[in-house]
PLY file of the C-alpha trace (Angstrom):
ply
format ascii 1.0
element vertex 88
property float x
property float y
property float z
element edge 87
property int vertex1
property int vertex2
end_header
56.59 8.73 131.66
57.31 10.28 128.25
59.34 13.47 128.02
58.96 15.37 124.76
62.08 17.36 124.02
61.53 21.01 123.25
64.79 21.11 121.31
65.66 17.78 119.62
69.34 16.91 119.80
71.49 14.91 117.39
72.65 11.37 118.17
74.40 8.48 116.44
72.51 5.16 116.53
73.41 1.68 115.23
71.41 2.54 112.08
72.80 6.02 111.47
72.43 9.59 112.65
69.24 11.32 113.69
67.45 13.61 116.14
65.94 12.52 119.46
62.30 13.66 119.67
61.23 12.15 122.98
62.46 9.89 125.76
60.35 7.29 127.59
61.44 6.60 131.16
61.36 2.83 131.72
61.95 3.06 135.46
64.94 3.36 137.78
66.41 -0.07 136.95
65.81 -0.05 133.18
67.27 1.46 130.03
65.28 4.47 128.75
63.79 4.35 125.24
64.41 7.18 122.76
62.40 7.98 119.63
64.90 9.00 116.96
64.06 10.59 113.61
66.83 9.13 111.45
68.38 11.18 108.65
66.88 8.82 106.05
63.32 9.68 107.21
62.55 6.70 109.47
61.31 7.08 113.06
62.64 4.27 115.26
62.97 3.54 118.99
66.41 2.88 120.48
67.58 2.07 123.99
69.68 4.64 125.80
72.71 2.34 125.57
72.43 2.26 121.74
72.65 6.05 121.27
75.76 8.21 121.31
75.74 11.97 121.61
77.08 13.80 118.58
80.17 15.93 119.21
80.16 19.59 120.15
82.89 21.68 118.50
82.39 24.49 121.03
83.74 22.30 123.82
86.16 20.28 121.68
84.05 17.09 121.90
84.77 14.82 118.93
81.93 13.14 117.06
81.90 9.40 117.89
82.22 6.91 115.02
79.03 5.35 113.69
78.78 1.78 115.05
78.98 -1.11 112.57
75.37 -2.01 111.68
76.44 -5.60 111.03
76.64 -6.29 114.77
73.64 -4.80 116.63
74.39 -3.99 120.26
70.95 -4.89 121.63
67.75 -6.73 120.81
66.08 -3.40 119.98
68.84 -2.50 117.52
68.60 -5.96 115.94
64.82 -5.59 115.54
65.23 -2.10 114.08
67.80 -3.47 111.64
65.38 -6.23 110.53
62.56 -3.70 110.10
64.79 -1.41 108.03
65.52 -4.21 105.57
69.25 -3.93 106.19
71.24 -7.12 105.89
73.40 -8.26 108.82
0 1
1 2
2 3
3 4
4 5
5 6
6 7
7 8
8 9
9 10
10 11
11 12
12 13
13 14
14 15
15 16
16 17
17 18
18 19
19 20
20 21
21 22
22 23
23 24
24 25
25 26
26 27
27 28
28 29
29 30
30 31
31 32
32 33
33 34
34 35
35 36
36 37
37 38
38 39
39 40
40 41
41 42
42 43
43 44
44 45
45 46
46 47
47 48
48 49
49 50
50 51
51 52
52 53
53 54
54 55
55 56
56 57
57 58
58 59
59 60
60 61
61 62
62 63
63 64
64 65
65 66
66 67
67 68
68 69
69 70
70 71
71 72
72 73
73 74
74 75
75 76
76 77
77 78
78 79
79 80
80 81
81 82
82 83
83 84
84 85
85 86
86 87
């Protein structure tokens, strides 16, 4: 099932920051897939475990550091890195 988000929210991915546009539910025993519009204009899919919520100053939540793109955390992140033309 795909859930389109009425209000996209910012996340940090292995390839940079972006906005989540929709989430695909992969079932109860699987990682969900998020479509993220990256700040550089690309639209890529990431697993739930590859995305970090961006901080919220209202509640004192610090923004997490951007992961090192040299070491992808999953097969999806590695494929996205190859598609982006980034070098490992």
